[in-house]
N, C-alpha and C positions, 0 to 999 in steps of 0.2 A: 792719486797717492794712496799707496798699499800698506804702509807703516809709517809709524810717528815716533821720534826716538825720546824716549823720557830719560832725562839725567838724574839721577837720586840725589846728587850733591846740590841740584838747585832746587829739588822737592825739599831736602833736610833744611839747605839754607832759609829758605823762606820759612819753613816752620820753626826754626830756631830764634828766626829774627822776629818773629810773630809770638815766641813762647808760649806754643801750643803746648797741650796735654796729649793729643793723638791727631792723627792724620788719616784721611781715606782719598783714594785714588778715583776718579771716575773719569773712564773715555768711552769713546763710541767706536763701533763697528759698523761702518757705511751698508755693509753688505747685509745687515740685518741678523747675520749670524751671531749670537752672543757668547759661544764657548771659546772660552781663552784659548789661546795661539799658544805656540811653543814658547814664542817670546814672550808673551804675557805672563805665563808661567813663572819664567826666569825671571822678569821684574818684580812679580810679587815677593818671589824668594829674597830678591836683593833689598825689597823694601823692608820684607818683614826683619831680616838681620839687622839691617841699618837702624830701625826702631828699636832692636832691642839693645844695640850698642850705644845709643843715645839715650835711651830711657823715655821714649816717645811711643805713646799706645797706636798700633797700626790698627786702625776701627775696620777697614774694609777697603777691597779693591773691586769696585763696580764697572762692568761693561754694560754698555747702553746699546739696544739695537731699535730697529724700526717699532716694534711693539711688545717688547720684553727687555728685560735685563737679567745680568748674572751677578750674583754678589759672591764672592771668594767666601765670606763667614758664614751665609746661609748653606752653602753647598758644603762647607765642611763640617757644620754641623748636623747637615742630612745625614753625611758618610759616619759620622761618629754615632749617630743613633741608630743607624743601618746594622753596623758593628756592634753596637750594645745589644740589640734583639738577635741576633744570631749567636 
């Protein structure tokens, strides 16, 4: 399997039924490469937009590899700090 479909309506349905304040999405890349694919980035943007519409905090999107991980929030904070230093 090289791809797994995530359905935002199912993610948010579950979140709304549980009356959550925020969500974090975690998935793995069996290859071990934790860099987000173009499909990952598209999904992140859809989940962020859906969260804003529904008033649910989008906490993070994590990709787990064999010995490392990628955090969308940590990466965004890193890039923001780098831009502020420039």
